[in-house]
N, C-alpha and C positions, 0 to 999 in steps of 0.2 A: 614182170616187163613183160611185154607183149612177146608171145613167139618161146615165150618162155618152155622148158616140158614141168609136168607138173612134181614139185620138190619131192623128195626123198624123204618124206620124213624121219627125223629120229625125233618123235615124241618127247621133249623136254619141257611141259611148260612151265613157267616162273613159279606153277605156286605146290610143284612135286616137288619131291623128292628124284634123285635120278636115277632108272633106274634100275634094274640088275644088268643088263648087257652090257652097261656103259662105263660100271663100276668098272677103274681098276685099266682102263684105258687109254690111250693116248693116241688118240684113232688118223692116224695114217693113212686111210684111202674107202673111203664108202663103197661098203656092199654090195656092188651089184653086178649086174650085166650090159646094163644097160646102157649108151654110148653117148655118154654125164661128165662130163669135169667146173668143178669148182675151183674157183678162181678165187684166193685169198692175199688180203697186204697189210704185213700190219706197219702202222705208225707211232714210232716211236722218240725218233731225236730229229725229223725235220718234213713239213712239209711241201716242199719243192714240188715234189710231184703229181701231186695233189688234182690239183685244174685240168693235167693233162687227161689223168686216168678217168677222171673224172667223165670227162668231154669223152674220152674215146669210149667207155661205157658205156655214153646215152645214144651215142653215134651209130652203134653195131648193136645196140638193145641188149646188151645183157649184165648182168648180176654180177654181184661178184660180195663178199663177207670180208669188213675190215676187221681188224681188232687193234685195240687203239690204250695208249696209255694213258691214266690221269694224268699227268703229268705234261700229255701232248695233246690231251682234250685244256689244261687250263693254260696252256701254249698259244694252241690254234681253237682256237672255240668256232671258228668260222670254217676250217677245216671237217672239224665233226660235224656239223649241222649240215653240211653240203652233202655228206654219205646219206647223211636221211635220207635228203633231203632229194635224194638222186631215189630215194625206193631200196639202199644197200644197209645188212644189216650190219650194225656193230658187233662184235663179243668183246672182252675182257685180256687186257695185254698185260696185266700188275698197272699199278699206279706210276711206279718208278723202275722198272725195268730189271730189275736185284739177277743174281743166280738164286733161284728158290732150293737150291740145289743144298742153301749155307745159311740159310733161316729157320728159325723157329712156328712152331703150326700157330702160335697168334699172329706171327708175322706174316704168315701166308695168309691169315685171313684177313689183315689188315690190309695189306696191297690189294686184293680180290674188293674189300668197301671200298677204299680210298677208291679206286678210280671208277667203279660205279656209281660212286661220289658221287665226282669229280664230273665227268657225261650227263648225270640227269641234269647237274647242276646249270652247264650246257649246251641243253635239249629237252630239256622235260623227260627228260627216260631213261630207266637204266641201260646199261646194257644187256644182251638177247645167253640167255646162261649159255655160251659155250666161251673157254679158255684156252690162249696157248702163251707157253710158258716162252719165258723170255730167255735165249738163245737155244729153247728147244733142250734146257735142261731140266731134271727133272729125277722121282729116285718115286720107286713106288708108291712108298710111303706119301709123295710129294702130293700123288695122283689122290690118292685118299684121303688127304686135309681137302682139296678142291671142290674133288666128289661129294663133300659133308657139307660143301658152302652151296653145293647146289647146281656146280658146273659140270658139264661131261669135257675133258681133254680134249683142246682138237689140233693134233702134230701138223704133217704135209708125207706125199708119196714123190715128189720132188721140189729140189730150195732151185732156185733160179739162178740165185749167186750174183743179182744183177746188182746188189752190196756192193760187192765187190769193189765194181767200177774201173774203169778205162784205167787206172798205175792199177787194179790188179792182173791187172791184162785182158780184163773182159770187153765182149762188145753185146751194142743189141741185135746182135745178128747171134752171139755166143749162147743171146739167154734163150733169146728165140730155140734155135735148136736143140739148148737140152731140154725143153721143155714138150717139146714135141719129140723127144725120140723118149720120152722119158711117157708119151700118155697111152692111157687103161681106162676103160670104165673106172668110174667112181675116182679116179685121179685126184687129191685136192695140191693145187698148185701153191707156191706159198713163193711171194714177190711182195716187193715194199715200194710206198709213200714215198721217199725222201729221194735228199740225194747224198749222196758219196758225201765223207766230210771232211776229206782235203781236195779232191780234182770235180767236187760239185756232179759228176753225171748224175742222170736221174738214167739211168736204163733198161729195167722195169717199164716204166712209164717210152720209155723213147721207142721199148719193141713187142709193147701190149699190141697195137693195132696188127701186127704180120702175127701172134700167139693169136687172135682171135680165128684171124682167117687163117691162118694154118690147122686149126682144131676145127674149125667147120668145114676147111677142106675134106678132111680124115672123114667126118661124118658124125665127130660129137656136138654139144649142145648145149650148155651153162644153166648152170644152179645156184643159189649160193638158197640161208638158212633160214630166212624170212617169219619161213610157216613156224617154226620154233618155239615160239611165245603165242598165246594165241589174245 
């Protein structure tokens, strides 16, 4: 998008294997001294906040990266299309959102393949070669399997905790303050697109404008990872 800094290139074209420097790593922060932040959104169960999030990103001219499950793509195909139509890269978040520490290697590969296929069926394009483990649960062996499948594991610096909802004592102001308190060059912010399953709150979507404004006031710019794939 206009006004965004040149992306920090983690060069993982889909036709290559994962370079040595990214193998065995579940990336928690981009190694840089530049004042940049990566906003990332997981999409698994609900699409309640997608329209609001995309509208906010467009209004503020900010790029973000979405990690979607195959189940989400099959259930909410228009939401995934809208993410890509907005110019935002879509990464892999598994097919059914299982705990990867309980899976065999073959099951891990099946989860990755099925999610990519679901996104490709909906949009005509597969996911970019970034993967986020469901629940953040993984072992070193799990990371190795994901790397062998061609994906860089992509974690986070700060979890907004918006997914805990108002019933968990959270507010949009809490989300904003938590993200801003963790601000550091190369910060990776984890947020979610859905609504809390019981209270219906969409705190990450609600907090997003103030998060963007607060980070910009501190001199930060925003990056996504659309340059990863040629």
